Structures are given as C-alpha cells and as structure tokens.
N, C-alpha and C positions, 0 to 999 in steps of 0.2 A: 797456624798465623804464618803467612809468608816472611814477614820482618824477622821472625826466628830462624828460618832457612838463610835470609840474608845476613844474618849476623852469625851464624854457625860457620859459614864458608870462609870469611876473613880469619877465624879463629883456626880453621884447619889448614889454612895456608900459612898462616904464622908458625903453627905447629911443626909443619913439613919441614920448614927452615928454608925453603926455596926463596921466599921473598920476605921484607918487613913490610909491615902494615901501611907504609906510605906508599908502596906500589900497588896496593891490592885493589884499588878502583878500577883498574883496566881489566884485571881479573875477574871482577864482579860483574861488569859489564859484559865480558865474554860469555860467562858462565849462566847469566840471567839476560838474555835479550830484550827483555821488557823493560830494563833498566838502560836509561841514556848514561852517558859518562857522567855528567852533572849529578843525576840521581844516585848513581853508585858511589860517586865521592860523598854526596850527602850520607848516604846509608852507612858508608864507611866512618865518617866523621862522627856521626851518632853513636856508632858502634864503640868506637873509640872514648868518646866522651861517657857513655854509660859503664863501659868496664873501669874506667878511671875513678867514677863515683859511684858505681853501684847502683845507678839509677835507671831511669828509662827515659827515651827520647819521644 
C-alpha cells in the first residue's frame, strides 16, 4: 500500500534527526513527485494523528 510508504518516510526523517515533523511535508513532496504540497501536508497530518491515536486515517 502506497500510504504505508508515505507514512514510513516521515518516520525515517524524524529518526534521522535532520528535521522535525512540522517540516516534513516539503520532503514528502520532493520524495514522492505524485504528491502535491497540499496532499503531502495532508498525509503528514494524518500520519501524525494516527501515530498519536494509534488509529488509522
């Protein structure tokens, strides 16, 4: 599932220590050209919410 790939990437960025999650949308957009910035921000928001609630978006 592509969403799993989208969700894993911000976790990798966070774990690298290079950026915090609030700056990850632009990195998602660069890594996955099929995502517009708005869609990347939405994916990131959903990932953060699901991580906090351990639910799914």
